[in-house]
N, C-alpha and C positions, 0 to 999 in steps of 0.2 A: 561735688563731686566727679568725676574725673575715671571712665567706668570703658575698660577694654570687653569686648562682648562674641563672644566662641561660635558658630556659626556655618551650618553645611550650607555648601552656596547663597541664595542671591535670598537675603530676605522679604523678598517682597516674593516668595512663590508661596501658591496657592491652594495654600494647606490651613489645617484648622491651627498648629503649635509655631507655624511660619505669623499665621497670624495674629494669636496669642505673643508673640515677639516683639510683632515690629507694633502691636498698643503699650504696649510695655519702654521700648526705644521711644516712641517717639511722644509717652508722657513723663520722662524721662528729660526728656529734652526743650521742650514747652517747659520743664519747670524751670528750668537754666544745669542741670544736671549736662557735661559734656558726654555723650556716647558712642567710642568707636566700635561698626564692626569690623572686625574680624574672618575675614570666609576663608572657611578650606574647602576647598577644592572637592568633592561629588567624586568621587571613587568608587569602582564597587569593592563590597564589607573588605576579602581582604588586607588589599592593598592601603587601608585606611590606614593599621595599624604603623607601616615606616613612616607615619608621624612622628610619632613618639620618637624618634631619632635625627627627626631635622633639627639642625644649628641655624636655620633662620626661622624655625617659629615659637624656640624658646627663644632665644635672643628679641621677637617681636613684645614673645610676653614679659620677658624679665624688665627691657628697655623704655618700654611704653610709656614710661611713669606716671603708673593707673595703680589710684586709690584702690579700685579692687575691681575685680574679673567675673564677669558673669560666664560660662559653662554650659551652651545648648546640650543636656544631658544624653541626648541622640550621638554626640560629638564621643563621646565616651571612648570607642576603638581609636582614637588617633593621640588621645589625652592621658587615658589611665595611665601610662609609667612617665610622662614626661612631666604632669604633676608633681611628683616624686623625686622629677629632678632639677623643675622650677625652685620647689619648695630650698632649697640650700643655694639660692641667688634672693630670694626676695619673699620677704613676709607677705604681700599682700594678698588677702581674704580671696579665696577661694566659693564661688556660690555655684549652685548650679540650679538650674530653672528645669525640671523635668518634667513632664507632656506624660508620660511611658517609659516603664522598662522593652527593652528588645524582647530579653529574656522570658515576656509573657506575651508574643504576643504566640499567633497558631500556629506552631510546626509541632514534631517530632520531639518528644519529653528530654529525652538523652541530648538532640542536639541545641536546643533551650541552653542545659545545662552547662553545656561548656562551655555555650555564650554567656551566660549570668557571670563566669569569672573575671576579664574581662570588665565587667559592669560592672558587679559587685568590686572591685579593685577601684576601679575609678571615685563608687560615689564614697569611700572608707581614706580620699586622699582630699574632698575638697573640704571646707568651714563649713559651710551650711546649705540650705534646700528653699524654692521656692517649688510650691508643689500647686498641682492648677488642683486638685479634686483631692478629697480623703481617704478618694480609694492609690490612689496613686503616693500619697502620703507611707499608707499603712506597707504596700507595696513596698517602698523604696525601704521601710526599719525593718521589712523580714529579710531583709538578701544584706543591708549595712545598718547595724545595729546601733551601734551608739551615738551614743549620742551628742544635737547640734543642733546648733539655733536653725527656726526655718518658718515659712508661710502660707497659708494657704487663702491663696485666695485665685477665687475664681474666673475663669471667663467670663466677658456681662453678654448679654446675647441683643444689647440696644443698637446694632452695630447701621446699622437701617435705619431707614428716616422718615417710613411708609405708618400710618395709622389703619387701625381694621379694624371697623367697629362689628359690634357686636350683633347687629344686627341683617350685618356680611356673616360673620362666623355663620348664623341661623340657614338665613338661606342657601348659603353653600355647603351648609351638611346638610341639609332634606334636603336640594336635590335627586332627582331623578339622574339615575345610568349606571354605571360603573367605576365605582370606589377608587380617583385622580391618587395616586400612590406616588412617592417622591422620595427618589433614592438620593443621599448628597454626599460624594466622598472621591475618595480617588477611588481607582478600579484597580484593584492591589487584594488578596486573601484577605488581608486581617478585617478588610470590609464588606464579609463574608455576601459578596454577591451570588456568587454560583448557589451557592444554598438555599438563599432566599428566590433564583428565578424554577427549583427547582420546588420549592413549599407551593407557590403558584402556578404550579403546568398543575396540582390539581385540584384550583379550585376553577367552577364556568366562563370559560373567557370574556363572558358576558359580564359580570362581575367584578372588575377591574383593566383600568393603566397601568404604568410603571415605563415613571422618565429618571434616566440615568442620569443625574448630573455631577461629570468629572472624567478628571485627564483621565486617559485612555493613550498614554504612551510609558508610562512610567514599565510597566510588565508585557511587552506583546504577546508572548505564550499564553494570560493568564486572560488577556481582550478575546485570545483567539476561542482557549475555551470556556468562555463564556458566549459569543456568538455561535462556538457550535449544540452551547447547553440549549439557544435561542430558536438557531433551528429546526436538531434533533426534536424539540415539544411542538415545531409548528408553535412558536410566542410571535413572532416576528410585525405582527399586526398588535402586540395586545404590551412590547416592549419596544421605550427610545432612550439610544445612548448618544446624546445628546452629548455629550463633552465638556468643556471648562466655559465655564458666562460669566457674563457680566456681572457687576452686582446689583444691575436696575433689572437685569433678564432672571435672575434671579427670586429677587424681591416679585417680580411678576407668577414666578412658579410659587414661592411661599402661600402670596394673597389667592392662588387658581385654588393650589392642591387641597386632597383631606386631609393624606395623613403620613406621614416622616416613617420610612419605611425602612429600618434598616436591622430590624434580629438578630444577624447575626452578625452585629461588628464589636471587633471587640474595642473600646474606648476609653483613654487617660481621663478624659474629661467632657467629650463630645458638643463643640460649639454648636455644629450644626444643630440639635436639639433641640437647644436655648432658644434661639432662631427661628425653629421654627413652630416651639411655641410661642415663643412671641405673636406669631401668625394668626392666633385661636390654633394651632395643629396636632392632633395627639399623639403621640409616640406609639411604632411598636419598635423595641428597643432590647439589646440583650442584656441579662443576669446579671453578666458578664464584667468586667470594668465601673467608668461611673456613671454611668446610664439610672444606675438604681436611687443613685444620692438625685436625680433628675425624678425621675417618673415614677411615680406611685401607682403601684397598680389597680389597673378599673381606674380611677380620678384622672389624668389626666393620662391615662400611655395602658401601654400592655407590653408585660417582659414577657424574653422566653430565654429556656435554656438551650444550648449552644447545638445547634443537630435539632432541634425540634421541629421536624419540619410538618407533621400532622398538626399541632398547637398554633402553629403559625399560620397554617390554610381551611379551619377550623373556626379561627378569631376574625380572619379576614371575610367568610362570607358572612360571619352572623353581622359582623357590622357594617356590611351591604346588604342587609335586609333589614337591619334593626338601624335606623336612622337617627331615630332619637337619642339612642344611648351614643349615638358619632356627636351629636351635639351635645350634652352631659358633656362629653372628655373633653370636645372642645373649647366651653366656655373654664372650664377643669384649669384644663395646658395654660391660656389666654389669662387668668388670672395667674398662676404658677410663677409665670413668663415676672409680667408687670413685679409683682414685689423680690426679685428674686436683683442683686447689686447690676451696678450697671459698670462697663467699662470701667468709667472716673472714682468709680468708687473701689473697686478691685487695685489697680495701678499703683491710689495712694495708702494703701495697703505697704503693697514692692516696695513704693517711695521707701517711707516708715522703717518698714526693717531693713532693709537697705543703708539707712545710716543708722542704723543702733547697732549693722552689725562693723561701720566702720568706725564709729561713735567706740565701742571695747576694745578695740584690734588697738588702735590708737591707747585709749585709755583703760587700762588694763586693771 
């Protein structure tokens, strides 16, 4: 297959969505398919709409000789009108790779309703979907209900080669001292760091430590609010903002930490959730998004409603005190990750799906 793949910016960007896209393109390339990365410039949201009217972009898509076009769904502001123009020039199947819907991120309902209009128009313009979770699939079909072929291919959790033993999981869980909590993700509103800090401020300082791993450069105003919250509650000795870490350094944090703590993050899947479980870390996650597909409440983690700060604080106090319960959850998390599909298995599903789309389009 000769595939064109439309993304914003660099596919090497350190986020879960780009990691998914990169695994997919690398798998397809190794399997002998050609994948051209068609990178669109990253702009402020309103300026992205102008891409729909650029002759250069539509010419590039129409004249590339592609058998298939993949489009990262987060590029929809640049494509929701352009795809309809493209239809008049070529019959190339268009498949959207959907990580999560922009119009479901935490923001005022009226603004999300407005943002849903171009997003729905984009979803209506494509021929098929690659979903990272059942939750994402259901959200898309609520917004764009017309039936089209799709595949659900969850990310793998086996990116790290490190192995963790049952003996270390037990030793780590039963160690005295503060719970070592880990947040891994962009420092942006959707990931819920501010309410997490507010909740932890109500827990005794000697019960916990929190390390925040993730890019702090994307939304400086939000990072400033995070720092203000840390200072206002006197959390400087409990919270460390570590920025972006190397793969090896992140693996070391997974090995050493007790809990992945992102209870107020909206995730289309949450690759870090699965990766943490692979290191025997229970997850304090959200009832929103796809986290409940991975986390069984009271088994391999706990789930919290958006804004339920008191429940999160109570859970941290309890797990600090009851290390046997923490151990049981840690063992369950490790076992759940062990039986989850690998990256290779999920990417094989995508490859078979795309071959089926191409076959159907050529031989109706």
